DSSP file (Angstrom, degrees, kcal/mol; ACC not computed):
  #  RESIDUE AA STRUCTURE BP1 BP2  ACC     N-H-->O    O-->H-N    N-H-->O    O-->H-N    TCO  KAPPA ALPHA  PHI   PSI    X-CA   Y-CA   Z-CA
    1    1 A M              0   0    0      0, 0.0     3,-0.1     0, 0.0     0, 0.0   0.000 360.0 360.0 360.0 128.5   84.4   96.8   86.1
    2    2 A M     >  +     0   0    0      1,-0.1     4,-1.7     2,-0.1     5,-0.2   0.342 360.0  92.0-104.3   3.8   84.8   94.6   89.2
    3    3 A I  H  > S+     0   0    0      2,-0.2     4,-2.4     1,-0.2     5,-0.2   0.942  84.7  47.4 -69.7 -47.1   86.6   97.2   91.3
    4    4 A V  H  > S+     0   0    0      1,-0.2     4,-2.2     2,-0.2     5,-0.2   0.937 114.3  45.5 -64.1 -48.0   83.7   98.8   93.1
    5    5 A P  H  > S+     0   0    0      0, 0.0     4,-2.5     0, 0.0    -1,-0.2   0.874 113.3  52.2 -62.1 -33.8   81.9   95.5   94.0
    6    6 A A  H  X S+     0   0    0     -4,-1.7     4,-2.7     2,-0.2    -2,-0.2   0.902 108.8  49.0 -68.0 -39.9   85.3   94.2   95.2
    7    7 A V  H  X S+     0   0    0     -4,-2.4     4,-1.5     2,-0.2    -1,-0.2   0.914 112.4  48.6 -64.6 -41.7   85.9   97.2   97.4
    8    8 A V  H  X S+     0   0    0     -4,-2.2     4,-1.8     2,-0.2    -2,-0.2   0.923 112.5  48.4 -62.6 -43.8   82.4   96.9   98.9
    9    9 A A  H  X S+     0   0    0     -4,-2.5     4,-2.7     1,-0.2    -2,-0.2   0.907 109.8  51.5 -64.5 -41.3   83.0   93.2   99.5
   10   10 A L  H  < S+     0   0    0     -4,-2.7    -1,-0.2     1,-0.2    -2,-0.2   0.801 112.4  47.5 -66.6 -26.8   86.4   93.8  101.2
   11   11 A A  H  < S+     0   0    0     -4,-1.5     4,-0.3    -5,-0.2    -1,-0.2   0.795 116.6  42.7 -80.3 -28.8   84.7   96.4  103.4
   12   12 A V  H >X S+     0   0    0     -4,-1.8     3,-0.8     1,-0.1     4,-0.8   0.815  96.5  74.4 -88.0 -33.0   81.8   94.1  104.3
   13   13 A L  H >X S+     0   0    0     -4,-2.7     3,-1.1     1,-0.3     4,-0.8   0.872  95.4  49.7 -53.0 -45.1   83.7   90.8  104.9
   14   14 A P  H 3> S+     0   0    0      0, 0.0     4,-2.8     0, 0.0     3,-0.4   0.832 102.3  63.2 -65.3 -28.2   85.2   91.8  108.3
   15   15 A L  H <4 S+     0   0    0     -3,-0.8    -2,-0.2    -4,-0.3    -3,-0.1   0.739  96.8  59.8 -66.7 -20.8   81.7   92.9  109.5
   16   16 A V  H << S+     0   0    0     -3,-1.1    -1,-0.2    -4,-0.8    -3,-0.1   0.880 125.4   9.3 -73.4 -38.1   80.5   89.3  109.2
   17   17 A V  H  < S+     0   0    0     -4,-0.8    58,-3.1    -3,-0.4     2,-0.3   0.675 109.0  78.4-120.9 -23.0   83.0   87.8  111.6
   18   18 A L  B  <  -A   74   0A   0     -4,-2.8     2,-0.3    56,-0.2    56,-0.2  -0.677  52.0-177.5 -97.9 148.4   85.0   90.4  113.5
   19   19 A R    >>  -     0   0    0     54,-2.2     3,-1.1    -2,-0.3     4,-0.9  -0.932  42.3 -18.7-136.8 159.3   83.7   92.4  116.5
   20   20 A G  H 3> S+     0   0    0     -2,-0.3     4,-1.9     1,-0.2     3,-0.3  -0.078 123.1   0.8  55.5-131.9   84.9   95.2  118.8
   21   21 A R  H 3> S+     0   0    0      1,-0.2     4,-2.7     2,-0.2    -1,-0.2   0.824 130.6  58.3 -63.6 -34.5   88.5   96.0  119.1
   22   22 A T  H <> S+     0   0    0     -3,-1.1     4,-2.1     2,-0.2    -1,-0.2   0.898 106.9  48.5 -63.4 -39.8   89.5   93.3  116.6
   23   23 A L  H  X S+     0   0    0     -4,-0.9     4,-2.4    -3,-0.3    -2,-0.2   0.906 111.6  49.2 -66.3 -42.1   87.3   95.0  114.0
   24   24 A I  H  X S+     0   0    0     -4,-1.9     4,-2.1     1,-0.2    -2,-0.2   0.919 111.9  48.6 -63.3 -43.6   88.8   98.4  114.7
   25   25 A N  H  X S+     0   0    0     -4,-2.7     4,-2.3     2,-0.2    -1,-0.2   0.878 109.9  52.9 -64.6 -37.1   92.3   97.1  114.5
   26   26 A Y  H  X S+     0   0    0     -4,-2.1     4,-2.8     2,-0.2    -2,-0.2   0.953 111.0  45.0 -62.5 -49.0   91.5   95.4  111.2
   27   27 A Y  H  X S+     0   0    0     -4,-2.4     4,-2.4     1,-0.2    -1,-0.2   0.859 112.1  52.6 -66.7 -33.3   90.1   98.6  109.6
   28   28 A A  H  X S+     0   0    0     -4,-2.1     4,-2.0     2,-0.2    -1,-0.2   0.915 112.1  45.7 -65.2 -41.8   93.1  100.6  110.9
   29   29 A T  H  X S+     0   0    0     -4,-2.3     4,-2.4     2,-0.2    -2,-0.2   0.908 112.7  50.5 -66.6 -41.8   95.5   98.0  109.4
   30   30 A A  H  X S+     0   0    0     -4,-2.8     4,-2.4     1,-0.2    -2,-0.2   0.902 110.6  49.4 -63.0 -41.1   93.5   98.1  106.1
   31   31 A L  H  X S+     0   0    0     -4,-2.4     4,-2.4     2,-0.2    -1,-0.2   0.886 110.4  51.1 -65.1 -38.5   93.6  101.9  106.0
   32   32 A T  H  X S+     0   0    0     -4,-2.0     4,-2.4     2,-0.2    -2,-0.2   0.912 110.4  48.4 -64.2 -43.1   97.4  101.8  106.6
   33   33 A I  H  X S+     0   0    0     -4,-2.4     4,-2.5     2,-0.2    -2,-0.2   0.914 112.2  48.8 -64.7 -42.2   97.9   99.3  103.8
   34   34 A C  H  X S+     0   0    0     -4,-2.4     4,-2.4     2,-0.2    -2,-0.2   0.898 111.1  50.8 -64.2 -39.5   95.8  101.4  101.4
   35   35 A G  H  X S+     0   0    0     -4,-2.4     4,-2.4     2,-0.2    -2,-0.2   0.902 110.8  48.5 -63.3 -41.2   97.7  104.5  102.4
   36   36 A F  H  X S+     0   0    0     -4,-2.4     4,-2.6     2,-0.2    -2,-0.2   0.909 111.1  50.3 -64.6 -42.0  101.0  102.8  101.8
   37   37 A A  H  X S+     0   0    0     -4,-2.5     4,-2.2     1,-0.2    -2,-0.2   0.899 111.1  48.9 -63.1 -40.1   99.8  101.6   98.4
   38   38 A W  H  X S+     0   0    0     -4,-2.4     4,-2.1     2,-0.2    -2,-0.2   0.917 111.1  50.4 -64.2 -42.8   98.7  105.1   97.5
   39   39 A F  H  X S+     0   0    0     -4,-2.4     4,-1.1     2,-0.2    -2,-0.2   0.918 111.7  47.0 -61.6 -44.7  102.1  106.5   98.6
   40   40 A V  H  <>S+     0   0    0     -4,-2.6     5,-1.0     1,-0.2     3,-0.4   0.894 111.4  52.1 -64.5 -39.1  104.0  103.9   96.5
   41   41 A D  H ><5S+     0   0    0     -4,-2.2     3,-1.0     1,-0.2    -1,-0.2   0.882 109.1  49.8 -64.6 -37.6  101.7  104.7   93.5
   42   42 A R  H 3<5S+     0   0    0     -4,-2.1    -1,-0.2     1,-0.2    -2,-0.2   0.689  96.3  71.0 -75.4 -18.7  102.4  108.4   93.8
   43   43 A R  T 3<5S-     0   0    0     -4,-1.1    -1,-0.2    -3,-0.4    -2,-0.2   0.529 119.4-101.1 -77.3  -4.6  106.1  107.9   93.9
   44   44 A G  T < 5S+     0   0    0     -3,-1.0     2,-1.1     1,-0.3    -3,-0.1   0.357  82.1 130.1 105.0  -6.6  106.2  107.0   90.3
   45   45 A F      < +     0   0    0     -5,-1.0     2,-0.4     0, 0.0    -1,-0.3  -0.715  38.7 176.9 -83.2 102.5  106.4  103.2   90.6
   46   46 A T        +     0   0    0     -2,-1.1     2,-0.2    -3,-0.1    -5,-0.0  -0.874  16.1 165.1-117.4 142.6  103.6  102.2   88.3
   47   47 A L        -     0   0    0     -2,-0.4     3,-0.0     1,-0.0     0, 0.0  -0.640  59.3 -51.2-127.3-171.7  102.3   98.8   87.1
   48   48 A D     >  -     0   0    0     -2,-0.2     4,-2.4     1,-0.1     3,-0.2  -0.545  52.0-135.1 -64.0 127.6   99.1   97.7   85.4
   49   49 A P  H  > S+     0   0    0      0, 0.0     4,-2.3     0, 0.0     5,-0.2   0.853 104.1  52.5 -58.3 -35.9   96.3   99.2   87.6
   50   50 A Q  H  > S+     0   0    0      2,-0.2     4,-2.4     1,-0.2     5,-0.2   0.906 109.7  48.9 -67.2 -39.4   94.3   96.0   87.5
   51   51 A L  H  > S+     0   0    0     -3,-0.2     4,-2.4     2,-0.2    -1,-0.2   0.903 110.6  51.1 -64.3 -41.9   97.4   94.0   88.7
   52   52 A E  H  X S+     0   0    0     -4,-2.4     4,-2.2     1,-0.2    -2,-0.2   0.916 111.4  47.5 -61.1 -43.2   97.9   96.5   91.5
   53   53 A F  H  X S+     0   0    0     -4,-2.3     4,-2.5     2,-0.2    -2,-0.2   0.903 111.2  50.2 -66.8 -40.8   94.3   96.2   92.6
   54   54 A I  H  X S+     0   0    0     -4,-2.4     4,-2.4     2,-0.2    -1,-0.2   0.913 110.7  49.8 -64.0 -41.8   94.4   92.4   92.5
   55   55 A A  H  X S+     0   0    0     -4,-2.4     4,-2.1     1,-0.2    -1,-0.2   0.914 111.9  48.2 -62.3 -42.2   97.6   92.4   94.6
   56   56 A L  H  X S+     0   0    0     -4,-2.2     4,-2.0     2,-0.2    -2,-0.2   0.889 111.0  50.6 -65.8 -39.2   96.0   94.8   97.1
   57   57 A A  H  X S+     0   0    0     -4,-2.5     4,-2.3     2,-0.2    -2,-0.2   0.892 109.3  50.9 -66.0 -39.3   92.8   92.7   97.3
   58   58 A V  H  X S+     0   0    0     -4,-2.4     4,-2.4     1,-0.2    -2,-0.2   0.903 109.3  51.2 -64.5 -40.3   94.8   89.5   97.9
   59   59 A I  H  X S+     0   0    0     -4,-2.1     4,-2.3     1,-0.2    -2,-0.2   0.907 110.4  49.5 -62.2 -41.0   96.7   91.3  100.7
   60   60 A H  H  X S+     0   0    0     -4,-2.0     4,-2.2     2,-0.2    -2,-0.2   0.898 111.0  48.1 -66.6 -40.4   93.4   92.4  102.3
   61   61 A V  H  X S+     0   0    0     -4,-2.3     4,-2.2     2,-0.2    -2,-0.2   0.907 112.9  48.8 -67.1 -40.0   91.9   88.8  102.1
   62   62 A A  H  X S+     0   0    0     -4,-2.4     4,-2.1     2,-0.2    -2,-0.2   0.888 110.4  51.5 -64.7 -38.1   95.1   87.4  103.7
   63   63 A M  H  X S+     0   0    0     -4,-2.3     4,-2.5     2,-0.2    -2,-0.2   0.888 108.1  51.7 -65.5 -38.4   95.0   90.1  106.4
   64   64 A L  H  X S+     0   0    0     -4,-2.2     4,-2.5     2,-0.2    -2,-0.2   0.914 109.0  50.6 -62.8 -42.1   91.3   89.1  107.1
   65   65 A A  H  X S+     0   0    0     -4,-2.2     4,-2.1     2,-0.2    -2,-0.2   0.890 110.4  50.1 -62.4 -38.7   92.4   85.5  107.4
   66   66 A L  H  X S+     0   0    0     -4,-2.1     4,-2.6     2,-0.2     5,-0.2   0.926 112.7  45.2 -65.2 -45.5   95.1   86.5  109.8
   67   67 A F  H  X S+     0   0    0     -4,-2.5     4,-2.0     1,-0.2    -2,-0.2   0.856 112.2  53.1 -66.6 -33.6   92.8   88.5  112.0
   68   68 A L  H  < S+     0   0    0     -4,-2.5    -1,-0.2    -5,-0.2    -2,-0.2   0.885 114.9  40.8 -66.7 -38.6   90.2   85.7  111.9
   69   69 A A  H  < S+     0   0    0     -4,-2.1    -2,-0.2    -5,-0.2    -1,-0.2   0.867 129.5  26.3 -78.0 -37.1   92.8   83.2  113.1
   70   70 A R  H  < S+     0   0    0     -4,-2.6    -2,-0.2    -5,-0.2    -3,-0.2   0.490  91.5 114.8-108.4  -5.1   94.5   85.4  115.7
   71   71 A G     <  -     0   0    0     -4,-2.0     3,-0.3    -5,-0.2    -4,-0.0  -0.310  53.8-148.8 -71.9 151.7   91.8   87.9  116.7
   72   72 A R  S    S+     0   0    0      1,-0.2     2,-0.8   -53,-0.1    -1,-0.1   0.824  90.6  48.4 -86.1 -34.7   90.4   87.9  120.2
   73   73 A N  S    S+     0   0    0    -54,-0.2   -54,-2.2     2,-0.0     2,-0.4  -0.673  77.5 141.6-112.6  77.4   86.9   89.0  119.4
   74   74 A V  B     -A   18   0A   0     -2,-0.8     2,-0.6    -3,-0.3   -56,-0.2  -0.954  35.5-161.0-121.6 133.3   85.8   86.8  116.6
   75   75 A R        +     0   0    0    -58,-3.1     2,-0.4    -2,-0.4    -2,-0.0  -0.944  25.8 166.9-114.1 109.6   82.4   85.3  116.0
   76   76 A F        +     0   0    0     -2,-0.6     2,-0.3     4,-0.0   -59,-0.1  -0.973   4.8 147.8-129.8 137.1   82.7   82.4  113.6
   77   77 A S     >  -     0   0    0     -2,-0.4     4,-2.2     1,-0.1     5,-0.2  -0.917  59.6 -92.9-151.5 176.1   80.3   79.7  112.6
   78   78 A A  H  > S+     0   0    0     -2,-0.3     4,-2.0     1,-0.2     5,-0.1   0.879 124.4  53.1 -64.8 -36.8   79.4   77.5  109.6
   79   79 A G  H  > S+     0   0    0      2,-0.2     4,-1.9     1,-0.2    -1,-0.2   0.899 109.2  47.8 -65.2 -40.2   76.7   80.0  108.6
   80   80 A R  H  > S+     0   0    0      2,-0.2     4,-2.3     1,-0.2    -1,-0.2   0.875 109.8  52.9 -68.1 -36.6   79.2   82.9  108.7
   81   81 A A  H  X S+     0   0    0     -4,-2.2     4,-2.5     1,-0.2    -2,-0.2   0.875 107.8  52.4 -64.3 -36.2   81.6   80.9  106.7
   82   82 A M  H  X S+     0   0    0     -4,-2.0     4,-2.4     2,-0.2    -2,-0.2   0.898 108.8  49.4 -66.0 -39.9   78.9   80.3  104.1
   83   83 A V  H  X S+     0   0    0     -4,-1.9     4,-2.2     2,-0.2    -2,-0.2   0.916 112.0  48.3 -65.3 -43.2   78.2   84.0  103.9
   84   84 A I  H  X S+     0   0    0     -4,-2.3     4,-2.5     1,-0.2    -2,-0.2   0.932 112.8  48.4 -62.1 -45.5   81.9   84.8  103.4
   85   85 A G  H  X S+     0   0    0     -4,-2.5     4,-2.8     1,-0.2     5,-0.2   0.889 110.3  51.4 -62.2 -39.5   82.2   82.1  100.7
   86   86 A A  H  X S+     0   0    0     -4,-2.4     4,-1.9     2,-0.2    -1,-0.2   0.903 111.2  47.5 -65.4 -40.6   79.1   83.4   98.9
   87   87 A I  H  X S+     0   0    0     -4,-2.2     4,-0.9     2,-0.2    -2,-0.2   0.930 114.8  45.7 -65.6 -44.7   80.5   86.9   98.9
   88   88 A V  H >X S+     0   0    0     -4,-2.5     4,-2.4     1,-0.2     3,-0.7   0.933 115.3  45.5 -66.1 -45.9   83.9   85.8   97.6
   89   89 A Y  H 3X S+     0   0    0     -4,-2.8     4,-2.1     1,-0.2    -1,-0.2   0.815 103.9  63.2 -69.7 -28.7   82.5   83.5   94.9
   90   90 A A  H 3< S+     0   0    0     -4,-1.9    -1,-0.2    -5,-0.2    -2,-0.2   0.810 115.5  33.2 -63.2 -27.3   80.0   86.1   93.8
   91   91 A L  H <X S+     0   0    0     -4,-0.9     4,-1.3    -3,-0.7    -2,-0.2   0.773 117.5  53.4 -94.5 -32.2   83.0   88.2   92.8
   92   92 A A  H  X S+     0   0    0     -4,-2.4     4,-2.3     2,-0.2     5,-0.2   0.898 102.8  55.0 -74.7 -40.3   85.4   85.4   91.8
   93   93 A I  H  X S+     0   0    0     -4,-2.1     4,-1.5     1,-0.2    -1,-0.2   0.935 110.3  43.9 -64.7 -47.5   83.2   83.6   89.3
   94   94 A P  H  4 S+     0   0    0      0, 0.0     4,-0.3     0, 0.0    -1,-0.2   0.886 113.7  52.6 -63.6 -34.6   82.5   86.7   87.1
   95   95 A A  H >< S+     0   0    0     -4,-1.3     3,-0.6     1,-0.2     4,-0.3   0.876 112.3  44.6 -67.8 -35.3   86.1   87.7   87.2
   96   96 A M  H 3< S+     0   0    0     -4,-2.3     3,-0.4     1,-0.2    -1,-0.2   0.723 108.2  59.2 -78.8 -20.6   87.3   84.3   86.1
   97   97 A S  T 3< S+     0   0    0     -4,-1.5    -1,-0.2    -5,-0.2    -2,-0.2   0.431  78.6  89.9 -88.4   1.4   84.6   84.1   83.4
   98   98 A V  S <  S+     0   0    0     -3,-0.6    -1,-0.2    -4,-0.3    -2,-0.1   0.920  91.2  42.6 -63.6 -43.9   85.8   87.2   81.6
   99   99 A H  S    S-     0   0    0     -3,-0.4    -1,-0.2    -4,-0.3     3,-0.1  -0.915  90.4-133.0-106.4 116.1   88.2   85.2   79.4
  100  100 A P        -     0   0    0      0, 0.0     2,-0.1     0, 0.0    -3,-0.1  -0.435  29.1-108.1 -67.9 138.9   86.8   82.0   78.0
  101  101 A P        -     0   0    0      0, 0.0     5,-0.0     0, 0.0    -4,-0.0  -0.396  24.3-162.1 -67.2 143.5   89.1   79.0   78.4
  102  102 A N        -     0   0    0     -2,-0.1     4,-0.1    -3,-0.1     0, 0.0   0.263  53.8 -90.5-110.4  10.3   90.6   77.8   75.2
  103  103 A G  S    S+     0   0    0      2,-0.1     3,-0.3     0, 0.0     6,-0.0   0.139 113.3  86.6 103.8 -19.6   91.7   74.4   76.4
  104  104 A D  S    S+     0   0    0      1,-0.2     2,-0.8     2,-0.1     3,-0.2   0.739  83.0  58.7 -83.0 -22.9   95.2   75.3   77.5
  105  105 A E    >   +     0   0    0      1,-0.2     3,-1.5     2,-0.1     4,-0.4  -0.618  58.6 159.9-107.8  72.0   94.0   76.3   81.0
  106  106 A K  G >  S+     0   0    0     -2,-0.8     3,-0.9     1,-0.3    -1,-0.2   0.818  73.0  58.3 -64.2 -30.5   92.4   73.2   82.3
  107  107 A H  G 3  S+     0   0    0      1,-0.2    -1,-0.3    -3,-0.2    -2,-0.1   0.594  99.4  59.5 -77.8  -8.3   92.8   74.3   85.9
  108  108 A Y  G <  S+     0   0    0     -3,-1.5    -1,-0.2     2,-0.1    -2,-0.2   0.536  76.5 117.4 -92.9  -7.3   90.7   77.5   85.2
  109  109 A L    <   -     0   0    0     -3,-0.9     2,-0.5    -4,-0.4    -3,-0.0  -0.358  62.6-133.4 -65.5 135.5   87.6   75.6   84.1
  110  110 A L              0   0    0      1,-0.1    -1,-0.1    -2,-0.1    -2,-0.1  -0.764 360.0 360.0 -89.3 132.7   84.6   76.2   86.3
  111  111 A V              0   0    0     -2,-0.5    -1,-0.1     0, 0.0    -2,-0.1   0.439 360.0 360.0 -87.9 360.0   82.7   73.1   87.2
């Protein structure tokens, strides 16, 4: 299961680059999105749980990129970008390696 490490990573990623009010606004927005997702899930609209989680994680990463680009209190450097990349790839590589490629998915091959 990759859900628990992904949730931890999504909670830690903003701490690497965001500070102060921008960090508070990010977590408030993330909590709102999670609350909305929970509300939609409880209304009876169900999909595959793994698909729902992946969609929510993509929304959170896109939201982090938006706050990183537009935030006022952001500390960004090459070292911080390396830490973000290491966290993301530490989760992405095992998730992509679950299904071995059979030759039809050339773009999924890990180099």
